[in-house]
N, C-alpha and C positions, 0 to 999 in steps of 0.2 A: 653350262652356258648361263643358267640363271644367276649363278654367283658372279660371273663376269659382268652380267648386265647390271646387277646391284652395285658393283664397284664403279662401273662407268657412270651410272646415274648419280652417285655421290660426288663425282669430280666437280670442281668449281667451273671449269670450262663448259661442261654440259648444263650446269645450272644457269649461267648467263645466256646461253643459246636458247634455252627453253623459255626463259622469262624476260627476254629483252623487250619484247613488245609490251608486256604488262608494265614494266618500269617506265617506258616512254609515255604510255597512257597516264601513269601516275604523275609524271613531271608536267604534262600538259594540263591535267586537272588542277595541279597546284597553282600554275600561272593563271589559269582562268578564274580560280577561286579568289586569288589576291586582287585581280582586276575587278571582279564582281563586287567583292567586299568594299573596295575603294569607291566604286561607283554608287553602290546602294547604301552601305552603312555610313559613308562620310556625308552624303547629301541628307539622308534622313537624320543622322545624328546631329548635323549642323543645324537643321531646322528645329530639332528638339532642344538643343542647347540655346538657340536663338529665342525660342518661345519661353524657355525657363528663365533666361536672363531678362527678357522683357517683363515677365511676371514678377521677378525679384525686384527689378527697378520700380515697377508700379507699387509693390508692397512697401518698399523702402521709402518711396515718395509719400505715400499715404501716412506712414509712421512718422516721418520727420515733420510733415505738415501738422499732424495731431500734436506733436511735441511743441511746435511753434504756437499753435492756437491755444493749447492748454496753458502755456507760459504767459501769453498775453491776456487770456480770458480772466485771470485773477485780478487784473488792474483795470479792466474796461469800465466798470461801473464805480470805481473808487472816486473819481472826480465828482460825479453826480452826488454820491452819498456824502462825501466830506464837505462839499460846497454848502450843504444845508446847515452845517454848523459854523459857517464863516461869520455869521452875524455876531457871534460871541468873541471874535478876535479883533483886536484893534490893529488893523492893517497898517495904520500910519506909524505905529511904533515898530521899529525894525527888530528890536530884541524879542518882543512878544511874538511877532509873526515868524521870525526865524526859529524860535523854540518850538512853536506849533508845527512848523514844516518838518523840523528834525524828528519830532515825535511821530508824525505820519510816515516819514521815510523809514524810521526804525521799526515801527509796528508792521507796516505793509511789506517791507523788504524792497521798496522801490529804489532805483538808482538816485533819483533826485525828485523833489517836489518844488514846483515853481508857482509864484503868483505874478501874473502879468497884468498890466493895465488894460483898459478896454481898447487901447490902440495897439497893443502888442509889445509894449516896452516891459522889460524884465525888472520887477520891483524887488522881489525877495526870492531866496533860494535856500534850501536846506544845506547846501554845500558851501555857501558864501562865495566860492570862486566861480563866477558866472562869465568870465571873460571869454571862455572857449565856446560859448553858445553862439550860434549864428543869429542873424536878425530873424525874428519869428513873426513879424507883423504880417507878412504875406503868406504865411503857411496856413494849413488847414486847422491848426491848433487855435488860431485866432478867428478865422473866418467862420468856421462851423458853429462855435458857441453863439456868435452874433445871430445866426440863423436858427437858434434853439435846437441845434443838433450836437451830437457828441463829436468832439474833434479828435482826429487821428492823424498822426504824421510820423514818418520815418526821418531820423536825423543821423547823418554821417558826420561825426566829429573828427575822427582820425582813423588810422589803420588799426588801432587798438580799441576804439570805442565806437559802437553803433547803438543808437538808442531808438526807442519807439515811444511816442508820447500819446497820452489820452488827456483831453481837456474838457472843461465844463464851466458854465458861467457861475460866478460867486457874487451874490448881491448883498449889499449892506444898506440898511435904512431906505430901501427901495430907490435910492438915487445913486448910490455908489456901485458901480459895476466893475468887477474884476474877472480875471480868468485863472482858474486853478488847473495846473498841469502836473500830471504824474509821468515821470520819465522812467522807462523800463529798459534795463541793460539786456542786450541780446547775446551777451557772452555765453550764457548757459546753453542757448540754442545753437550757437556756433560750435561749442564743444561737442554736442550731440551729433551735429552734422559732420564734423571733422573725424569723429570716431567711426563713422559709417564707411563701409567699403565702396560705397557708391558716390560718384562725383555729383554734387547738387549745386545748382545756381538759382538765385532769386533776383529778378531784375524788374524794373518798372517799364512803363510804356516807352520811355526814351532809350532803353537798353542799358541804363546804369545798373550795375550789380549792387544790390543792397545787402545781400547776405549770401555766403557760399561756404562750401566745405573746405576751401583753401583760403587762408587769410590774405594772401597777396592778390587774390582776385577781387576782393571787396573794394569798392570805389572806382573800379575800372568798368569799361563797357564790355558788353557780351562779345562783340566782334574781336576784342583784343585777346580774350582767354578761351573762346570756344574752339578748341582744337579737336573736339569730338565729332563735330557735325559730319565731316567727310571721312571719318575713320571707320572702316568696316569691322574693327574689333570691339566696337561699343554699340549698345542698343539704348534708345532714348525713351523716356516716359515724361509726359508734360501735363501740367494742370495750371489753372488760374485761381488766384485768391482775390476775388472781387472786392472784398472788404478792405484789403490793404493795397489793391491796385498792383499786385505783383504777378509775374509769370514765373513759374518754377519748373525747372528741367532737372531730370535725374538721368545720369549716364552709367549704365552697368557694363563692365568689361565682359567680353565673351571669352571663355576659357577654351581656346582651340587646342591647347596642348593636351587636355584630357581626351578630346575627340581623336586626335592623332594617336595618342597612346592606346586608346581602346581599339582603334582600327588595327594597329599593329599586333595587339594582343589577339584580336579575333583572327587575323590572318595567320599568325603563328600557330594558334590552336587548330585552325582548319587544315593547314599544311601538315601539322603533326598528326592529325586524325587520318588524313589521306595516306600518309606514309605508314602509319600503324596498320590501317586497314589492308593496304596492299601487301605489307610484310606478312601479316597473319594469313591473308588469302593465298599468297604464293607458298608459304610454309605448309599450309593445309594441303595445297595441290601437290607439293612434293611428297608429303607423307602419303597421300592417296596413291601416287604412282608407285612408290616403293612398296606400299602395302599390297598392291595388285600383284607385283612380281613375287613377293614373299608368299602370298596366298597360293599362287600356282605351284610353288616349290613344296609347300607343306600340306597341300590339299590331300594328296594320296596318303601320306603318312598319318595325317589327322583322321582320315576316314578309317584307316586300319585300326588305329588306337581306339577310336570311338566304338567300333564293333567289338573289340576285345573288352573294353571297359563296360560296355552294355551287358555283355554276358556275365561279367563278374558282378555287376550291380544287381542284375536279376537274381543271381544265386544268393547274394548277400541279403536282398530284400525278402526272398523266401525264407532264409534262415531267421531273419529278424522277425518276420511275421509269426513264425512258429515259436520263437522265444517269447514274444509278447503274449501269445496265447497261453503258453505254459506258465508265464508269470501271473496272468490273470486267474488261471485255474488254481495256482498255488495260493494267490491272495484270497480267493473265495474259500479254499479249503482251510486256510489259516483262520479266517473269520469264523467259519463253522466250528473249527477245533477250539477256538477261544471261547465261543458260547458253550460248547460241550464241557470245556474245562471249568467254566464258572458253575455250570449246573452240577458237574461231578463234585466240585468242591463243596457245594451245598449238601449234596447227598452224603458226602463223606462226613460232613459235620453232623448230619442227622444220624449217621451210623455210629459216630462216636457217642452220641447222646442216647442211643436207643436203649442201652443197658440200664442206664440210670432213669430213663423216662418210664421204663416198665414199673418202677416203684411208684411213679406218679399215677399210673393207671390202676395198679393193684390196690393202692390205698383207698381211692373212691369206691372201687368195686367191693372191697371188704366192708366198707361202711354201708354201702347199699344193701349187701347181704344181711348185715346185722339189723338195719332198719326194717328190712322186709320180714325177717323172722319175728322181730318184736311186733310188727303190725299184725302178723298172722295170729300170734298169741293173744293180742288185744281183741282181735275179732272173735276168736274162740271164747273169750271171756265176756264178749258182749260190750266191750268198752270201745266206742267209736272216736271219741275225741283224741286220744293218743295216736290212733291210726292215721288221722289226717295230718298230724304233726310229722309223723315218720315219713308219710308220702311226700310232704313238702321237702323234707331233707333229702329224700331219694332224688327228687326233681332237681334240686340244687347241685347234687353230685353229678347228675347226668349232664347238666349245663356245663359244669367244669370240664368233664371229659370231652364234650363237644367243642368247647373253646380251644382246648389243647390240640385236638385233632385238626380243627380248622387252621390253626396257626402252623402246624407241621405241613399240612397240605399246601397252603399258600406259599410257604417257604420253599417247598420242594418243586413247585410249578415253575416252568420256564417263563421268563419275563416277556412281555410284549414290547413293541417298539415305540409306543406312544408314551409321552411324559404326561403326568397328571399332578394334581394337588396331593401332597404327602404330608400327613400329620406326624411331625418328628417325634413328639412325645409318645404317640401311640406306637410308633416303630420301636422306640426305646423300651417301652413296657413289653412289647412282644418279644424283643431280643432278650430281655431279662428273664422272661418266662421260659424261653428255650434253653437258656444256660442255667436255669435254677437247679437242675440235678447236680451240676458241677459245684454250684455255690453251696449246696446243702452238705457237701463233704468237707467244707473248709469254713474258716471264720472270717472270710472276706466280706466286707461291707461295701455296698454300692450306694454312693451318694448321688442321686439324680436331681440336678438343679435346673433342668430344662423346663421352661414354662409350657403350659398345656395348649397354648394357642400358637405355637411356632409352626409355620407352614413353609415347605420348600417345594421346588419343582423337580419331579423325577418319577421313578417307579418304586412303589411301596416295597415290593419283594426285594429289589436290589439294595435299597437303603437299609432294610432290615438285615440283609446279608452282610453289608459293610459293618454294621454295628455288632452283629454276632461274631464275625471274625476278629474284630478288634477287641471285644470283650473277652473272647476265649484266649487270645494272646496275652491280655492283661492278667487273666487268672493264672495261666501257665507261668508268666513271669513272676508273679507274687509267690506261687508255690515253689519256684526254684530256689527261693531264699527263705523258705518257711522256717528252717532251722536256725536262722540268724536272728530271730526276734524282730521286734519293731512293729509298726502299724501295718495292717493288711487292709488296704482301702483302694476303691476305684471311684473316681470322681468324674461326673459327666456334666459339662457346662455348655452354654451356647452364647454367642454374641452375634449381633446382626446389624446391618445398615439397610438402606433403601433398596439395595440390589442383591445382597447375598447374606447367607447365614453360615457362621463358623461354629462347628461342633468340636469340642475338645474332650478327649477321653484320656484321663491321666491315671496312672497306677503308682503304687509304692514299691514296685519291683526294683531289680538291680539296674534298670535302664539299658540303653544301647551303647555299645562302645563307639568311640569317636571315629575310628577307622572304618566302621561298618555303616555309617550314616548315609554315605553316597551310594551304597549297593544294597541297602536293606529291602528296597522294593523290587529288586531284580528276581526273576524266577529261580527257584531252587537255592535261594540264599536264606539261611535260618540261623537263629541264635540258640535253638534248642539242641539237646543232646542227640546222639545217633538213635534212629528208630522212633523219634518222638515227633517227627513232622517232615514233610517234603519241601517246605519253603515256598509254597504256592499261595498261601493265604494273603499276604500283603501285596503280592503281584496282582492277584485277582481284584483286591480292593482298589488298587491304583487304576486298573483298567476300567472298573465300574465308575469310579469318580471322574475319570477323563471322559467317559461316554456321557456323563451328566454335565459336562462343561464346567467341572469344578477343579479343585486343587487339593492335594494331599501332602502334608509336610509333617515332620517329626522333630521335636526339640526335647530338652530336659525339663522335667516337671519339678515343681517345688515339693512334691510328695516324695521325691527321690528317684522315681522311675521315668518312664517315657511319657511324652505328651503328644498324642496324635491329633492333628488338627485337620478336619475335613470341611472344606468350604464348598457349599452348594448354592445354586441360584435360588433366590427368594421367590415365593409364589406371588405373581403380580396382584396388586390391589391391597396387599396387607401392609400395615404400618409396623415399622421396626425401630427400636431404640438402639442405642449403643450397646446395651447389655440387656439380654432377654432372660437371664437366669432367674430362677425363683429360689427363695431361701428355704 
């Protein structure tokens, strides 16, 4: 029955029956969202666009007025300044006056420079052709200078030429009065206005358009061309120029198409969001319904499997816990065995040296017996001075035996776990003392080049054990080719930096075969003959070096044999050079 129910719920007919109400709600929400966005976004957006257009019109108006004023400001005081030099010009001579006016027009960049009579008649011009100028007697260019003011006047000549003039009185010999006029072409200002995206009008009190962003508007009245006043697609900004007597209007178009486009984009995004939300919601609801039915089918089987798997996991967990305990015990036993192996290797080394060391003990003992007998005879004879000398020699031999015993006892003692300062040169001397019985039976020479102040971080006993094992191996290697002749020599050197010290022990033996370089440090691997070694010496040395956070490598020596390199941490606070060897 559960399987049939799952098949029924997956059918399309059941899907629409269950979710018809949700899709109706989604459709209503979409309609309401579109209406709300149109009501809210359009009105607010239109007001925002309106304010933006008004601000843009105001800024454009301020900019174009600044362009106009800066263009005229360059010529405002020129009539006053140039009129002071008029006394030097013979105005009655046309050629002289015209030349002077041309020079002024060329230097200042003015459209034209005029000289008028006191009554306003045009006398001279920098352009010669003065027929197109209107009558100037009634303009402010003539009236203002008579009142000791700066004359200003806009002149409309034709559709292509609009001028603005500045005038001032020019006096000669205190009796002759003329008027000097600078005419400025407004074509540059018109070009700036026409390139603007804003419609601009400048008209006087009578409504006549003096300057505009469209050339065909100039010279007409405002009522003829002002098609923007009742147009809702434009916003206006206005200001007055009192110095010129102009009223300036700027009309900025309102970009409604962007508002409509934004509204439709927002509506489409909102509808799409609603559809996606309801699609995901209904899909999640369908999945939940199907999941409930499937859970009921699989609940019993799942519970049975859980109980079965729980029992298996408990058993596996117990086995795993026991295995972990065994591994920990094995690891602890391995570490203990390793320490015992290192200690046994040391004792084995001492055992190998015990026979030859007996000679070292017997020799001082025999000398002490001889010195004692001599001292006894000297006492019997009543001679005390030789007795004191023999006793001093006996004391020296006793100290020698004590040093040898102390070295053997420290070498045989198990090391502690703490690292300390180790004098490498002292350890080398101690190792050489321990192997001295082996050296006495051969002609092998040991060249110790390690400086006396070389200090490393470690355990003194284990560092000595490293050196003894490597020196014994070097002696055995040299002895293995004793019948072949050649130099019999062991060289000990050291190199250090600020962090570590590298000790090199080289011999003149046969060296190590290339195929055994990778396995030479493994346990029970040896290059000696049968019955001459177990192959544990280098393995023990490698473990000790690793415990000291160092490295052990082997290469070919220039003496012909092996070159073992032991790198150990340098004792902090000591200074090291690139080469610490002594000659």
